[in-house]
KELUM-386248 format. One record per residue (C-alpha): residue in three letters; y, x, z. Coordinates in steps of 0.05 Angstrom, whole numbers, padded with zeros to 5 digits. Example, Ala and Ser with C-alpha at 12.3 -4.5 7.8 and 13.67 -1.06 7.14 Angstrom:
KELUM-386248
R resn     c2     c1     c3
R  ala -00090  00246  00156
R  ser -00021  00273  00143
This chain:
KELUM-386248
R resn     c2     c1     c3
R  met  00467 -00221 -00476
R  ser  00522 -00203 -00523
R  ser  00541 -00138 -00554
R  thr  00590 -00094 -00515
R  gly  00649 -00061 -00550
R  thr  00631 -00087 -00620
R  thr  00648 -00148 -00663
R  asp  00601 -00186 -00708
R  arg  00645 -00185 -00773
R  gly  00610 -00199 -00839
R  ala  00583 -00147 -00886
R  pro  00598 -00076 -00862
R  gly  00645 -00055 -00916
R  pro  00620 -00013 -00975
R  arg  00548 -00013 -00953
R  gly  00541 -00085 -00978
R  ala  00482 -00134 -00976
R  arg  00437 -00083 -01009
R  his  00444 -00032 -00955
R  glu  00429 -00087 -00903
R  arg  00367 -00108 -00939
R  glu  00345 -00034 -00944
R  ala  00359 -00025 -00869
R  ala  00319 -00088 -00854
R  asp  00258 -00066 -00895
R  arg  00260  00003 -00861
R  leu  00259 -00030 -00794
R  leu  00204 -00077 -00814
R  arg  00161 -00022 -00839
R  ala  00169  00017 -00774
R  ala  00155 -00044 -00733
R  thr  00085 -00051 -00766
R  arg  00070  00019 -00737
R  ser  00092  00018 -00664
R  gly  00150  00003 -00618
R  ala  00164  00077 -00614
R  his  00172  00080 -00690
R  leu  00218  00020 -00690
R  ile  00264  00049 -00638
R  ala  00265  00116 -00676
R  glu  00282  00082 -00742
R  ala  00339  00043 -00709
R  ala  00367  00109 -00681
R  ser  00364  00139 -00751
R  leu  00399  00081 -00783
R  val  00459  00083 -00734
R  gln  00460  00160 -00736
R  gly  00459  00163 -00659
R  trp  00407  00146 -00605
R  ala  00368  00085 -00587
R  val  00334  00065 -00520
R  leu  00291  00005 -00500
R  ala  00307 -00001 -00424
R  asp  00261 -00041 -00378
R  pro  00288 -00057 -00307
R  ile  00223 -00037 -00275
R  ala  00196  00020 -00319
R  gly  00260  00052 -00341
R  ala  00262  00076 -00411
R  val  00203  00046 -00449
R  tyr  00221  00082 -00516
R  ser  00276  00131 -00529
R  thr  00302  00169 -00589
R  pro  00318  00225 -00575
R  ala  00280  00232 -00508
R  ala  00343  00263 -00477
R  ala  00379  00198 -00486
R  ala  00333  00157 -00437
R  ala  00376  00166 -00375
R  asp  00440  00144 -00413
R  gly  00405  00083 -00443
R  val  00379  00063 -00374
R  his  00448  00070 -00342
R  ala  00483  00035 -00399
R  ala  00434 -00025 -00392
R  ala  00448 -00028 -00318
R  ala  00525 -00023 -00323
R  pro  00545 -00045 -00394
R  arg  00620 -00046 -00378
R  glu  00617  00027 -00367
R  his  00590  00043 -00435
R  pro  00635 -00001 -00484
R  his  00613  00043 -00544
R  cys  00544  00018 -00537
R  thr  00511 -00042 -00571
R  gln  00463 -00080 -00531
R  arg  00414 -00138 -00546
R  pro  00358 -00170 -00500
R  ala  00290 -00153 -00529
R  ala  00221 -00174 -00504
R  gly  00241 -00176 -00430
R  ala  00280 -00112 -00436
R  val  00347 -00087 -00462
R  leu  00359 -00053 -00530
R  val  00415 -00004 -00527
R  leu  00442  00029 -00588
R  ala  00498  00085 -00592
R  ala  00522  00093 -00662
R  ala  00558  00152 -00691
R  pro  00633  00141 -00696
R  thr  00627  00141 -00773
R  val  00579  00080 -00775
R  pro  00616  00012 -00780
R  pro  00608 -00033 -00719
R  gly  00582 -00090 -00763
R  his  00524 -00044 -00788
R  ala  00508 -00024 -00717
R  cys  00506 -00097 -00697
R  his  00460 -00116 -00756
R  val  00411 -00059 -00739
R  ala  00411 -00080 -00664
R  thr  00400 -00153 -00682
R  thr  00344 -00139 -00732
R  thr  00310 -00089 -00684
R  ala  00313 -00136 -00623
R  ala  00283 -00193 -00665
R  leu  00225 -00147 -00688
R  leu  00215 -00125 -00616
R  glu  00210 -00201 -00597
R  val  00157 -00211 -00650
R  arg  00117 -00151 -00626
R  gly  00125 -00179 -00556
R  gln  00098 -00250 -00575
R  arg  00041 -00215 -00609
R  ala  00025 -00174 -00551
R  ala  00031 -00238 -00505
R  glu -00021 -00274 -00549
R  leu -00071 -00216 -00536
R  arg -00051 -00205 -00463
R  gly -00096 -00259 -00435
R  glu -00160 -00229 -00462
R  gln -00139 -00159 -00444
R  met -00123 -00183 -00372
R  arg -00191 -00213 -00365
R  leu -00224 -00150 -00391
R  his -00185 -00109 -00339
R  thr -00208 -00154 -00283
R  thr -00279 -00147 -00308
R  leu -00276 -00071 -00306
R  ile -00246 -00073 -00237
R  arg -00304 -00118 -00212
R  leu -00354 -00069 -00246
R  leu -00322 -00009 -00208
R  leu -00326 -00049 -00142
R  ala -00399 -00062 -00155
R  gly -00413  00012 -00165
R  his -00420  00015 -00241
R  thr -00376  00073 -00249
R  ala -00414  00105 -00307
R  ala -00410  00040 -00349
R  val -00335  00038 -00340
R  thr -00319  00110 -00355
R  glu -00365  00104 -00418
R  thr -00327  00043 -00437
R  leu -00259  00077 -00427
R  gly -00283  00139 -00462
R  gly -00255  00184 -00408
R  ser -00304  00237 -00385
R  arg -00248  00270 -00342
R  leu -00236  00204 -00303
R  thr -00264  00225 -00236
R  his -00217  00197 -00183
R  val -00181  00129 -00171
R  thr -00119  00108 -00133
R  val -00118  00033 -00116
R  tyr -00059 -00013 -00101
R  arg -00067 -00083 -00075
R  leu -00004 -00126 -00076
R  ser  00007 -00195 -00049
R  gly  00068 -00242 -00050
R  val  00094 -00309 -00075
R  asp  00118 -00283 -00144
R  leu  00053 -00251 -00163
R  pro  00040 -00279 -00230
R  thr  00110 -00259 -00255
R  ala  00103 -00192 -00223
R  his  00035 -00182 -00261
R  glu  00066 -00196 -00327
R  val  00127 -00148 -00312
R  leu  00079 -00094 -00288
R  trp  00037 -00102 -00348
R  arg  00095 -00094 -00396
R  ala  00122 -00033 -00355
R  val  00054  00003 -00355
R  arg  00034 -00018 -00425
R  pro -00039 -00008 -00404
R  ser -00089  00016 -00454
R  leu -00165  00026 -00449
R  ala -00156  00092 -00484
R  pro -00144  00149 -00437
R  tyr -00072  00175 -00439
R  ala -00058  00241 -00410
R  asp -00127  00239 -00375
R  ala -00108  00173 -00339
R  val -00123  00099 -00349
R  thr -00090  00044 -00310
R  leu -00129 -00022 -00297
R  met -00096 -00082 -00266
R  gly -00119 -00151 -00252
R  arg -00110 -00213 -00205
R  arg -00168 -00224 -00155
R  asp -00168 -00275 -00100
R  gly -00093 -00287 -00099
R  glu -00075 -00215 -00103
R  leu -00056 -00162 -00154
R  val -00103 -00101 -00157
R  val -00080 -00040 -00195
R  ala -00131  00018 -00203
R  glu -00107  00082 -00233
R  leu -00164  00126 -00258
R  his -00148  00200 -00268
R  his -00171  00271 -00257
R  gly -00163  00292 -00186
R  gly -00091  00273 -00170
R  asp -00040  00225 -00203
R  asp  00032  00241 -00226
R  gly  00063  00187 -00182
R  arg  00086  00143 -00243
R  ile  00046  00083 -00220
R  leu  00070  00090 -00149
R  arg  00141  00089 -00175
R  leu  00131  00028 -00216
R  val  00093 -00010 -00158
R  ser  00150  00009 -00110
R  arg  00205 -00018 -00157
R  leu  00163 -00080 -00171
R  ser  00152 -00093 -00097
R  glu  00227 -00089 -00084
R  arg  00247 -00135 -00144
R  his  00193 -00189 -00131
R  his  00190 -00182 -00055
R  leu  00117 -00164 -00053
R  leu  00078 -00124  00000
R  ala  00030 -00069 -00022
R  gly -00025 -00022  00006
R  met -00046  00041 -00031
R  ala -00107  00082 -00020
R  gly -00130  00147 -00055
R  pro -00141  00188 -00093
R  leu -00211  00183 -00076
R  pro -00275  00198 -00120
R  leu -00288  00144 -00169
R  ala -00353  00128 -00133
R  glu -00315  00110 -00071
R  met -00277  00054 -00104
R  pro -00299  00001 -00055
R  thr -00273  00044  00001
R  ala -00207  00055 -00033
R  his -00205 -00020 -00048
R  ser -00214 -00043  00025
R  asp -00169  00015  00053
R  ala -00112 -00010  00008
R  ala -00118 -00081  00035
R  ala -00118 -00054  00108
R  ala -00056 -00012  00092
R  arg -00021 -00073  00064
R  his -00025 -00110  00131
R  ser  00020 -00055  00156
R  ala  00072 -00066  00101
R  thr  00141 -00096  00121
R  pro  00203 -00116  00079
R  asp  00232 -00048  00100
R  arg  00171 -00011  00079
R  arg  00137 -00048  00023
R  val  00088  00003  00001
R  val  00044  00035  00055
R  pro -00010  00089  00041
R  ala -00075  00080  00077
R  asp -00071  00151  00107
R  ala -00006  00132  00141
R  val -00040  00076  00179
R  gly -00068  00086  00248
R  ala -00049  00123  00314
R  ser -00019  00180  00277
R  arg  00038  00194  00328
R  leu -00012  00201  00386
R  thr -00071  00238  00356
R  pro -00034  00303  00341
R  leu -00016  00309  00415
R  leu -00086  00304  00441
R  pro -00124  00369  00460
R  thr -00168  00380  00398
R  ala -00232  00407  00430
R  pro -00246  00355  00482
R  tyr -00219  00300  00434
R  thr -00266  00317  00376
R  arg -00326  00325  00424
R  trp -00313  00258  00457
R  ala -00303  00224  00389
R  gly -00366  00254  00362
R  ser -00407  00232  00422
R  val -00380  00162  00420
R  leu -00391  00153  00342
R  arg -00460  00187  00339
R  pro -00497  00120  00335
R  leu -00454  00096  00276
R  ser -00466  00112  00202
R  pro -00405  00123  00156
R  ala -00410  00050  00130
R  his -00407  00026  00202
R  gln -00347  00068  00218
R  his -00310  00044  00156
R  leu -00320 -00028  00174
R  leu -00293 -00017  00243
R  leu -00233  00021  00217
R  val -00216 -00033  00168
R  trp -00225 -00086  00224
R  leu -00179 -00048  00273
R  arg -00128 -00034  00220
R  thr -00124 -00107  00195
R  gly -00126 -00135  00265
R  ser -00173 -00194  00253
R  lys -00243 -00207  00229
R  pro -00219 -00257  00171
R  arg -00171 -00203  00144
R  ala -00225 -00149  00149
R  ala -00272 -00195  00112
R  ala -00221 -00205  00057
R  ala -00208 -00131  00053
R  leu -00282 -00113  00050
R  gly -00301 -00169  00004
R  leu -00350 -00200  00053
R  ser -00353 -00268  00086
R  ala -00320 -00274  00156
R  gly -00386 -00294  00186
R  thr -00419 -00229  00159
R  val -00363 -00186  00190
R  arg -00372 -00224  00258
R  ala -00446 -00213  00259
R  arg -00439 -00139  00241
R  ile -00386 -00125  00293
R  arg -00431 -00161  00346
R  asp -00486 -00114  00325
R  leu -00444 -00051  00330
R  ser -00418 -00075  00400
R  arg -00491 -00074  00423
R  leu -00503 -00007  00386
R  leu -00442  00025  00420
R  gly -00456 -00009  00487
R  ala -00385 -00032  00494
R  asp -00345 -00097  00493
R  leu -00306 -00093  00427
R  glu -00265 -00154  00448
R  asp -00231 -00114  00502
R  ala -00164 -00089  00480
R  thr -00170 -00021  00517
R  val -00241 -00010  00482
R  arg -00208 -00026  00415
R  ala -00153  00025  00425
R  his -00203  00077  00446
R  leu -00245  00064  00388
R  leu -00188  00071  00340
R  leu -00172  00138  00370
R  ala -00245  00160  00361
R  leu -00247  00137  00288
R  arg -00180  00176  00273
R  ala -00204  00239  00306
R  pro -00204  00302  00264
R  ala -00268  00334  00239
R  pro -00301  00375  00292
R  ala -00299  00452  00283
R  pro -00361  00485  00254
R  gly -00387  00509  00322
R  asp -00373  00446  00361
R  asp -00437  00409  00344
R  asp -00478  00470  00358
R  ser -00446  00479  00427
R  asp -00458  00404  00443
R  ser -00530  00408  00424
R  asp -00538  00473  00465
R  ser -00504  00441  00527
R  asp -00549  00377  00517
R  ser -00611  00424  00513
R  asp -00588  00462  00575
R  ser -00575  00398  00613
R  ser -00646  00371  00594
R  asn -00678  00435  00614
R  thr -00641  00435  00680
R  arg -00665  00362  00694
R  ser -00737  00381  00674
R  arg -00738  00441  00722
R  ser -00701  00408  00781
R  gly -00725  00338  00771
R  ser -00656  00312  00784
R  ser -00590  00302  00745
R  pro -00543  00364  00747
R  pro -00472  00351  00772
R  gly -00422  00329  00721
R  pro -00407  00263  00683
R  pro -00471  00224  00675
R  gly -00496  00198  00611
R  pro -00462  00199  00542
R  ala -00389  00186  00529
R  arg -00366  00118  00534
R  leu -00310  00079  00500
R  glu -00287  00042  00564
R  arg -00263  00109  00596
R  leu -00231  00169  00560
R  pro -00247  00241  00586
R  asp -00204  00270  00638
R  gly -00148  00312  00610
R  leu -00144  00272  00545
R  leu -00088  00224  00556
R  asp -00062  00250  00623
R  thr -00027  00312  00593
R  glu  00049  00326  00595
R  ala  00054  00317  00519
R  val  00022  00248  00521
R  arg  00065  00227  00580
R  thr  00128  00249  00546
R  trp  00108  00209  00483
R  ala  00090  00149  00524
R  val  00156  00148  00564
R  gly  00193  00157  00497
R  leu  00159  00098  00466
R  val  00155  00046  00522
R  gly  00202  00075  00575
R  gly  00262  00029  00590
R  leu  00227 -00038  00581
R  glu  00251 -00087  00632
R  pro  00196 -00109  00680
R  his  00187 -00179  00651
R  leu  00182 -00152  00581
R  arg  00132 -00098  00598
R  ile  00089 -00149  00636
R  ala  00093 -00199  00578
R  leu  00077 -00147  00524
R  ala  00018 -00118  00563
R  cys -00011 -00189  00572
R  trp  00001 -00206  00498
R  leu -00032 -00142  00478
R  arg -00093 -00156  00523
R  his -00098 -00223  00485
R  his -00100 -00187  00419
R  ala -00031 -00213  00397
R  arg -00046 -00285  00408
R  thr  00016 -00319  00435
R  ala -00014 -00387  00461
R  pro -00066 -00355  00512
R  ala -00017 -00302  00533
R  ala  00037 -00353  00547
R  ala -00014 -00396  00585
R  glu -00032 -00337  00631
R  leu  00041 -00318  00639
R  his  00059 -00389  00655
R  val  00116 -00388  00606
R  his  00133 -00429  00542
R  arg  00108 -00400  00476
R  thr  00179 -00399  00450
R  thr  00200 -00358  00510
R  leu  00146 -00307  00498
R  ala  00163 -00303  00428
R  gly  00234 -00286  00442
R  trp  00212 -00234  00493
R  leu  00166 -00203  00441
R  thr  00225 -00198  00393
R  gln  00265 -00163  00445
R  cys  00205 -00115  00455
R  ala  00200 -00102  00380
R  glu  00274 -00084  00377
R  his  00271 -00040  00439
R  leu  00211 -00002  00415
R  ala  00233  00001  00339
R  arg  00162 -00014  00321
R  asn  00127 -00068  00278
R  leu  00087 -00107  00327
R  ala  00052 -00142  00270
R  asp  00017 -00076  00255
R  ala -00052 -00075  00293
R  thr -00052  00002  00300
R  val  00019  00002  00326
R  arg -00003 -00051  00379
R  ala -00061 -00003  00399
R  glu -00014  00058  00406
R  ile  00033  00015  00452
R  his -00027 -00012  00493
R  leu -00045  00062  00505
R  ala  00028  00080  00521
R  leu  00034  00024  00572
R  lys -00032  00049  00607
R  ala -00006  00121  00607
R  thr  00061  00101  00641
R  arg  00034  00046  00689
R  thr  00057  00056  00760
R  gly  00025 -00011  00783
R  pro -00013 -00066  00753
R  asp  00021 -00101  00698
R  asp  00001 -00168  00729
R  pro  00026 -00235  00705
R  ala  00032 -00253  00779
R  ala  00085 -00202  00786
R  leu  00131 -00232  00729
R  pro  00201 -00241  00756
R  arg  00214 -00317  00762
R  arg  00274 -00362  00762
R  gly  00283 -00436  00766
R  gly  00284 -00482  00707
R  arg  00239 -00520  00659
R  thr  00217 -00459  00621
R  tyr  00196 -00414  00677
R  arg  00144 -00449  00717
R  arg  00130 -00419  00787
R  leu  00059 -00399  00802
C-alpha cells in the first residue's frame, strides 16, 4: 500500500540525516517495549496522531485514544483522507496524521520505519504463536474435562467465574483463526477480569471467554465481523458458570446448526420453539412438562435438548463430544424410560415443548403432589380409579386446552396459512420423515428434485429456515393445529407426466 497524499522525497530538509537516525533510534527503543509504545512514539515524532487499524478488531493501538475512529475510517477510505500517511503493517494498516509543520518526507520516514518494526514484532509473535495456540487448546480441553480450578490457577484469575463459548465452522477456518488471534491479542494474564482462550478442535474453532459474571460484548463483536468476512457459521452459549463449560460447549454447537448466511452467529438461548411457548397457558403447560420430564435427570434432558436442536444423532454426538453409537444407545434408553417412541415426529415436537417449558411456580409441585395423594387416597377408599385422565402425562398427546386456544390457532394460521394443498401435504410428509427427502419422495410418489423444489417454495412462503430442526418442530405443530383433514399423500393433487406418477 502506498502512502496517500505524500511524496517520498529525499532527506526532509533541515532535519538532515542525523534527525532521521535519532527518529529511528527512538522508534526502535519504543518497539522493544510494546506495540502501544511504538505507536505512541510515532505520533510524537510527527506531532500528530497515529493508529494501527485492523479490519476485524478496529483500532489495535491509538495515540491519542480519541483518534481511533478517524484512523479506522482513514484505513477503510484512504481517498477521503489525503492528509494521512498509510503503510501496511503486520496484517493491519498504520495511519499517521502529521502536523502541518512536519515535512512530508519526515512523516514518510517515520511511517516506513514504524511499519517495518511492526512487521518484525509480528514475525516474532508468529514464531511464538504455535506454542501459544497449543497451550490455549490444552486449557480448553482441561475446562471441558472439568478441571476448572487448575485452569483458573494457571490463569491467575480468582475472579474468573463464568464462561461464554463460541464454536465456529467454515472453509476458511485456519486463516480466520490467525486473524482472530491477532485481533484479540490473547494473553494468559487476566485483562479487565477477562481471559480469552481459543483453539481448533475437530475441524472447528472454539473461543472461550472467561470473565466475572457478564462479558462486555467485545468478543461477540469480533466473532460477528470475522464470521461475515470469512463466511463462517457460529453458535454462542453463555454466560454460564465456569463449572458448566461442557454444557456451554455443546449448546454452542447446537446453536450453530441454526446459523445461516443471513444470521451467522446464533445464541443458544434463541434456539427452540420460542415463538410458540409464550402463547401457551403457563400453569397447565408447566404441570404437563414437569410430569413428562419427571423420570429424566438434568443430564438426560440436556442430551435430548441438544439432539432435538441439532436434528440428528451424529450432530448431537459431535456437539456433546460423544460417539454416535453412545448417543443412539442413550436415546434408546430414554425412549424406554419415557415410554414413548422418540422416532415419531409428533413426539419429538412435544418433547421439545416440554424441554423448553418455563420453571414451575413455587406452589405447583406441592399442588401436584397433593392432587396425586388425594387421587391415591380416593383409589384406596373406593377401590377403583376416579374419573379424569388416567395415568401420568404422555408425550404422544398434549393436555386439552394447551394447543387448541385462540392464540395458538392465530399463530399457526399466520405461520402455515396460505400454503397450497400440494405444498402442505408434501411438507407434512417430509416432516414426518425427519427432513429426509428420499423416503418422503417415495411415499409421495414424486421425484426427489420435485420435492426439493416444493420445499424451497415452502421455505419462501413461510419465511423460515427449514434446515433448523427446532423450526421444523414448530411447523409440524402448526400444521397439526390447522389441519382440517388428513394431510395424506394419497390426497396429493396429480397431473400427467413423467415426474408425477399416479397412485
